[in-house]
Every structure is written in structure tokens, then in C-alpha cells.
C-alpha positions in Angstrom: -8.2 11.1 3.9 -11.3 11.5 1.7 -14.1 9.0 2.3 -16.7 8.0 -0.4 -19.7 6.1 0.9 -21.4 3.9 -1.7 -24.9 2.5 -1.3 -26.3 -0.4 -3.3 -23.2 -0.3 -5.5 -21.3 -2.9 -7.5 -18.0 -2.6 -9.3 -14.3 -3.3 -9.3 -11.6 -1.4 -7.6 -7.8 -1.8 -7.5 -7.6 -4.4 -4.8 -10.7 -6.4 -5.8 -14.4 -6.3 -6.3 -17.1 -4.8 -4.0 -20.9 -4.9 -3.9 -23.7 -3.6 -1.7 -22.8 -0.8 0.6 -19.1 0.0 1.1 -16.8 2.9 1.9 -13.8 3.9 -0.2 -11.1 6.0 1.4 -8.6 7.9 -0.7 -5.4 9.1 1.1 -4.4 12.5 -0.1 -0.7 13.2 0.3 0.1 16.2 2.6 2.1 19.0 1.0 4.6 18.8 3.8 4.3 15.6 5.7 4.4 13.3 2.7 7.2 15.0 0.7 10.7 14.1 1.7 12.1 17.5 0.5 10.4 19.1 3.5 12.1 16.7 6.0 15.1 17.6 8.0 18.3 15.8 7.5 17.7 13.7 10.6 14.2 12.8 9.4 15.6 11.9 6.0 18.2 9.6 7.6 15.4 7.8 9.6 13.1 7.2 6.6 14.9 4.1 5.1 14.7 2.3 8.5 11.1 3.3 9.1 9.3 4.1 5.8 5.9 3.5 7.3 5.9 7.0 8.7 5.1 8.3 5.2 1.4 8.1 4.4 2.2 6.9 0.8 3.9 3.8 2.3 1.6 3.2 5.2 -1.6 3.2 3.0 0.0 0.5 0.8 1.1 -1.4 3.8 -2.5 -1.4 5.1 -3.8 -2.5 1.8 -1.4 -5.5 1.7 -2.3 -6.4 5.3 -6.0 -6.3 4.4 -5.4 -8.6 1.3 -3.4 -11.1 3.4 -6.0 -11.1 6.1 -8.7 -11.8 3.6 -6.7 -14.8 2.3 -6.0 -16.1 5.8 -9.6 -15.8 6.9 -10.8 -17.6 3.8 -8.2 -20.3 4.3 -9.4 -20.8 7.9 -13.0 -21.0 6.8 -12.2 -23.5 4.1 -10.2 -25.6 6.5 -13.1 -25.6 9.0 -15.6 -26.7 6.3 -13.3 -29.6 5.2 -12.6 -30.8 8.7 -15.9 -30.1 10.6 -18.3 -29.5 7.8 -19.5 -26.2 9.3 -18.2 -22.7 10.2 -19.7 -19.8 12.1 -19.8 -16.1 11.2 -21.2 -13.2 13.1 -22.8 -10.0 11.6 -22.7 -6.5 13.0 -26.2 -6.9 14.6 -24.9 -9.8 16.7 -26.6 -12.6 14.7 -24.7 -15.8 14.2 -24.7 -17.6 10.8 -23.7 -21.2 10.7 -22.7 -22.4 7.2 -22.7 -26.2 6.5 -20.8 -27.2 3.4 -18.0 -29.6 2.3 -15.4 -27.0 1.3 -14.6 -23.6 -0.2 -12.9 -22.9 -3.6 -12.1 -19.8 -5.6 -14.4 -19.2 -8.6 -14.1 -15.7 -10.0 -15.5 -13.4 -8.6 -16.2 -15.1 -5.3 -15.4 -18.1 -3.0 -17.8 -20.8 -3.9 -19.2 -23.1 -1.2 -19.3 -26.7 -2.2 -22.4 -28.6 -1.0 -22.1 -31.9 0.8 -22.4 -35.0 -1.4 -25.9 -35.3 -2.6 -27.1 -32.4 -0.6 -27.3 -28.6 -0.5 -25.5 -25.8 1.3 -27.2 -25.3 4.6 -27.3 -21.9 6.5 -28.7 -21.4 9.9 -29.3 -17.8 11.1 -29.5 -17.4 14.9 -31.0 -14.1 16.1 -29.1 -12.1 18.7 -31.9 -12.6 21.2 -31.2 -16.4 21.2 -34.4 -17.4 19.4 -34.7 -20.5 17.2 -32.8 -20.1 13.9 -34.0 -19.5 10.4 -32.8 -22.3 8.2 -31.8 -21.9 4.5 -31.2 -24.7 2.0 -29.3 -23.3 -1.0 -28.7 -24.6 -4.4 -25.6 -22.4 -4.6 -23.8 -20.0 -2.3 -20.6 -18.1 -2.0 -18.6 -15.7 0.1 -17.1 -12.4 -1.0 -15.0 -10.0 1.0 -16.3 -6.6 1.9 -13.2 -4.5 2.5 -14.1 -1.4 4.5 -11.2 1.0 4.0 -11.5 2.9 7.3 -8.7 5.5 7.7 -8.1 4.6 11.3 -8.4 0.8 11.0 -9.5 -1.1 8.0 -12.1 -3.7 8.6 -12.5 -7.2 7.1 -16.1 -8.2 6.5 -17.6 -10.9 4.4 -20.9 -11.1 2.4 -22.7 -14.4 2.0 -24.6 -14.7 -1.3 -27.2 -17.5 -1.6 -29.1 -18.4 -4.7 -32.1 -20.6 -5.4 -32.7 -21.1 -1.7 -35.7 -22.0 0.4 -36.1 -20.7 3.9 -37.9 -22.3 6.9 -38.8 -20.1 9.9 -38.9 -21.6 13.4 -41.8 -24.0 13.8 -42.4 -24.4 10.0 -41.8 -27.6 8.1 -41.9 -26.1 4.6 -41.4 -22.6 3.2 -44.8 -21.3 1.9 -43.0 -18.8 -0.4 -41.1 -21.6 -2.3 -37.6 -21.2 -3.6 -36.2 -17.7 -3.8 -33.7 -16.4 -6.3 -31.0 -14.6 -4.4 -30.2 -13.0 -1.1 -27.1 -11.3 0.4 -26.1 -11.3 4.0 -23.4 -8.6 4.5 -21.2 -7.4 7.4 -20.1 -10.9 8.4 -17.1 -11.3 10.6 -15.0 -14.5 11.0 -14.6 -16.1 14.4 -10.8 -15.5 14.3 -9.9 -12.2 12.7 -6.3 -12.2 11.4 -6.4 -8.5 10.4 -5.4 -6.7 13.7 -2.2 -8.8 14.0 -1.2 -8.1 10.3 -2.0 -4.4 10.7 0.5 -4.1 13.5 3.3 -5.5 11.4 5.7 -3.0 9.7 6.2 -3.1 5.9 9.5 -5.1 6.2 7.8 -7.9 8.2 4.8 -8.0 5.9 7.0 -8.3 2.8 9.1 -11.0 4.5 5.9 -12.9 5.2 4.8 -12.5 1.6 8.1 -13.9 0.4 7.6 -16.9 2.7 4.1 -17.6 1.4 5.1 -17.0 -2.2 7.9 -19.6 -1.9 5.2 -22.2 -1.0 2.4 -21.0 -3.3 2.4 -17.7 -5.2 -0.8 -15.8 -5.1 -1.4 -12.9 -7.5 -3.9 -11.3 -5.1 -1.1 -10.9 -2.5 1.9 -10.6 -4.8 0.5 -7.6 -6.7 0.0 -5.3 -3.7 3.3 -6.6 -2.3 5.1 -5.6 -5.5 3.4 -2.2 -5.4 4.6 -1.7 -1.8 8.2 -2.8 -2.7 8.3 -0.5 -5.7 7.1 2.5 -3.7 9.6 1.9 -0.9 12.4 1.6 -3.4 11.3 4.8 -5.0 11.1 6.6 -1.6 14.6 5.4 -0.7 16.0 6.7 -4.0 14.3 10.0 -3.4 15.8 10.2 0.1 19.2 9.4 -1.2 18.9 12.0 -3.9 17.7 14.7 -1.5 20.5 14.0 1.1 23.2 14.2 -1.5 21.6 17.2 -3.2 21.8 19.2 0.1 25.4 18.1 0.8 26.4 19.0 -2.8 24.7 22.4 -2.6 26.6 23.2 0.6 29.9 22.1 -0.9 29.2 24.0 -4.1 28.5 27.2 -2.1 32.0 27.0 -0.5 33.6 26.3 -3.9 31.7 29.2 -5.5 33.2 31.6 -3.0 36.7 30.3 -3.7 36.0 30.5 -7.5 35.0 34.1 -7.2 38.0 35.0 -5.2 40.6 33.4 -7.4 38.9 34.7 -10.6 39.0 38.2 -9.2 42.7 37.8 -8.6 43.3 36.4 -12.0 41.3 39.1 -13.8 42.3 42.0 -11.6 42.8 44.3 -14.6 39.3 43.5 -16.1 36.0 45.1 -15.6 33.8 43.9 -12.6 31.2 42.5 -15.0 33.8 40.4 -16.8 35.0 39.0 -13.4 31.4 38.3 -12.5 30.6 36.4 -15.7 33.7 34.2 -15.4 32.5 33.2 -12.0 28.8 33.0 -12.7 28.7 30.6 -15.6 30.8 27.9 -14.0 28.7 28.2 -10.8 25.5 28.0 -12.9 26.8 24.8 -14.6 27.5 23.3 -11.2 23.9 24.0 -10.0 22.5 22.5 -13.2 24.4 19.3 -12.8 23.4 19.0 -9.2 19.8 19.4 -10.1 20.1 16.9 -13.0 22.0 14.5 -10.9 19.3 14.6 -8.2 16.6 13.8 -10.8 18.7 10.9 -12.1 19.3 9.5 -8.6 15.6 9.7 -7.9 14.8 7.8 -11.1 17.8 5.4 -11.4 19.5 5.2 -8.1 23.2 5.6 -7.1 24.4 6.1 -10.7 23.0 9.6 -10.7 25.4 10.6 -7.9 28.2 10.7 -10.5 26.4 13.6 -12.3 25.3 15.2 -9.0 28.8 15.5 -7.6 30.5 15.8 -11.0 29.4 19.4 -11.3 30.9 20.3 -7.9 34.1 18.4 -8.8 34.4 20.3 -12.1 33.9 23.6 -10.4 36.5 22.8 -7.8 38.9 21.8 -10.7 38.2 25.1 -12.4 38.9 27.0 -9.2 42.1 25.1 -8.6 43.2 25.8 -12.2 42.6 29.5 -11.7 44.6 29.4 -8.4 47.5 27.8 -10.2 47.6 30.8 -12.6 47.7 33.4 -9.9 49.8 31.7 -7.2 53.1 33.3 -6.3 56.4 31.4 -6.4 
């Protein structure tokens, strides 16, 4: 893993937008641990049942879990605002923020807080020491997810953005500074964090949960990473299939090549050794080329490539059998 820490940054990444301070982590495939061709036959056989052991799959599984957790948390916040009119969040310093609004809706590029009828969005910030809160009255406010891509455990945080707000400290009746333009409170955690439970789910269970949700209401933010995970698992399974059959075909071809050389030497007993070698070498070379081409086709297209992969071995075996028929004794 390579970590890139950004300070005071704003931009867009594959899984969404980010702002403020964030950490981006890029998984780098290991030359041996993330390439199926270096796995033993037993390890290859186990991969289709447990693809999460490969980093290329596990990183996408974690990204999907993070996106699902973000949607679940925002859904819970929106439900709390609709039913109770308020919701609590806690930041990394231990302060509690209580947001009072009538609802939450998606408005690119953030989740917009709807003010109560005829009022403003209210925010109360309670210090960790238990002192009286600072109260904010906001003309507009919204929540954005801050996705911290920690290699060990991704973390789901939120940032509260408030605009055109006035602040009143404990004991004050008005804000002497007047209305302020914008402020961001980052590192906010929901009261109930759905991320750990989703992180513990394997890829198959996550994808089944995505199918269940999509049947009710498709969401591009979840469907896109789920599609990416499915495609990568399918590609990995095709690669495993191609590698297992390539190894088996190579083993079978070696046996057939020995038989080919033996019957060719018998058939061309009166010829020079180089002639015998060439009549054995070129058929064997053709078999190796078809095995390699078939492996690539299987990797790209699936089981149809096995016809080419094993076709070269079958052709070499037919050539050997034909040579044997010419030299057999009656």
C-alpha cells in the first residue's frame, strides 16, 4: 500500500469527491501474492471459493463496503431528521454536534439539510468537557462523506458544511461578528457506524446485498463499484481456469512429445538424426503455441478458449498415433 496524505485539498476521485484533509491509499499488486500464475494448484483451486484472498479483489470489496456504509449512514441520518427533527454526530476530539433540520436530500455534490418550515438549520456544538454549547443558525448546510482509505480499516467520516450562519457562544444573546460565509466541521462520526459489519462481509455476501437493494431502488453510487467488483472476480476466475488447464495441458503435452519422438525415430530410422529431430520438434512447437494461445483466449473469453488450448495436445496425440500406425508390426 502507498499512502498519499492531502492537506487543504479539494477534488474528485473514482469513488466520489473529497475536500479538506484526506488520505488516499493505492494498493500495489505484489509480484507473487497477487498473480495467480505463482499460486500452487491447491491455491488456484481455492481462489474461486474465496477470491478475497487476492489484494486486487479485497481492495474493491472494501471500496464497495465503504460506499454502502456511506449510503446506510446517510439514510439513518435522514430518517432521524424526518422522525425526530435532530441527529447527533461526534468528532475525533470528542465534541458532539447536534443538527436540527427537517430532512436530508441528495443535491450534487453533497447531502443537503432541509431547514424546518419557516426556520433555519440549527447546529449545537457541545465541547468534550461538557460546557455549554455553541449554537449556529445556518441559512444552508450540508453533509459530505470524508472517506479515509486506511489500508488496515477504512474509516467513514462526515464533514458538515454550513453557509451564511451566525454563531452564539454560551451566555451571548447575539453574535457580535454577524453572519459568516462558510465553515466546515470535519471528522464527524455517526452514532451508529454500519461500516465494520459491512467490512466483515465477503464479496459474495456484499454483492448479494447489492442485488437485494438494487431490486428495490437502484443506486449508481453502489451499482458502479459492485459492477467493478463483479467484473474483476469474473476476470480472476477466468484467469484461474486458464492457468489450471494450461498446467494440465503442458503436463499431458510433455508425455505426448516423448511418445512422438519415439515413434518418429522408429518411422525414420534410416534418416539423419537432424531429420528425426525436426519431424518431432515442429509438431511439439505447434502444440506449445496452441496451449499458450488457448490460455490467453480462456483468460479473455472463458471456457471457449479451452478448445484451442487442448486442441494442440489432441492434434499432437493424433500425429503420434498416425506415426505409430505406420510403424506397427502385424
